[in-house]
N, C-alpha and C positions, 0 to 999 in steps of 0.2 A: 382078539382085539375087541374091546368094548366100544361100540358105536354109540355116541351121544346124539341126541336130537335137540335142535334149537328151533323154536318157532319165532319168526321175525314178523312183527305186526306194525305196518305203517301203510297209509294210503299214498305215500310218495315212493314211486319206484326207485328213486336214487338212494333213499335211506335203506330200503330193503337190499339193494345191491351193495351198498357199503358194508353192511353187517355180514352179508353172505360172503363177501370177498375175504374178510378176515377169518372166516370159518371154513375155508376151502382146504380141509385136511381129510385124510382117509377115515379118521375116526369121528367125524362130525357130519351129521346130515342136517340140512337146513330146509325147513318148511316155511311157507309164507302165508300171511293173512293180510287182508286189506281193510278190515273193520273189526270193531270190538266183538260184535256177535259172531263173526267168523272165527275169532280167537277162541271164544267160549266153546264153539262147536268142535274145533280142532282139538282143544285140550280134553274135552269130554270123550272124543273119539279115540285119541291115543295120547296119553300123557307125555309131553316133552320133558327133557331134562332142564330146560331153561326157556323162558319166554322173554324176548327182547321186544319192548313195546314203546312206540313213539308217543310222547305225551300229547301232541297235537294231531290226533287222528280224527277225521271228520265225524264218523258215526261211533260214539262211545269211545272216548279218548283213553289214553294210557292210565290215568288215575282211576277212571271208572272200571277199566278192565282189571287192574290190580285189586281194587276193592272187591269186585265181584268174585275173583279167584279166591281171595281170602275168605269171603263170606261162604262160598261153596265148600271150601276146605273145612271151615268151622262146623258146617252141618254134616260133614262126612260124605258129601256128594261127590267130591273130587279129592284126590291126594294133593298135598301141598306141592306147589311148583315154584321155584325161585323166579323172581322177576327183575330184569334189568330195564330201567326206564331211561329213555333218551329225552333229555330236557332241552328246551329252547333257550333258557336263560338261567342264570344263577339263582334268582329268587324262587324258581320252581322247585328247588330242593325241598322246600317246605311241603309241597304237594307229594313229592316222592316219599318223604318220611311219613306223612300222614296216611298214605295208602299202604304202607307196609312193604315197600319194595326193598329187596336185599341189596340193590345197588343202583347207581345212576351215573350217567355220563352227560356232561353239558356240551351241547353243540357249539361250534362246528366239530364234527366227529373227526378223529384221526385214528389211524390203524393201531398205533401203539396203545393208547388209552383203552380203546375198544377191545383189543385182544386181551389186555390185562384184566379188564372187567369180566369178560366172558370166561376166561381161565379161572379167575377167582370164584365166580359163582358156580361154575361146573364142579369145582373142587369142594363145594359146600360152604364157601366163605362169603364175604361181603366185599363190595367195592364202592367207595364213596369218592367220587371225582372232586378234587380240590381246586380244579381250574376255575379261574375267574373269581376266586374268593376275595372279598375285600381285605385290604391290609388292616391289621389292628392299629388303633390309634392309641399311642402311649402318651399320657399327660406328663408334662415335665413341670417342675416348680418354676414360678416366675423368678427371674434374676433378682438378686438383692438390690434394693434401691429403686425398683421399678414402680 
């Protein structure tokens, strides 16, 4: 059995616990980090299969972590590692895209979306949470005689 490793990075214990709870399977090992520098040290020490990072982490947030991982990979200092970003609000999707994350989930987290995202990224795919996306506005012609 292939055992996959997920590194969960958040300074909030509840966020780390939520992610760890969906990954409680015999084929997944969960490691935790509480800050961006801790993530970088963990990744350099032992490359995980996936990094799940909270956008709003106190010291070096999720966007900075993702950008640093991409920069290190471009230099050849680290292997590429997929990143799932946990966003606080829908407009933060812009930040996740700009940082090169392979996926994102908008809070509040729920086990179904989180499990789908982790499964997709571990399989080499992407996951773009469509929750809380604004509805498209369709213009209609004005009624005749108006």
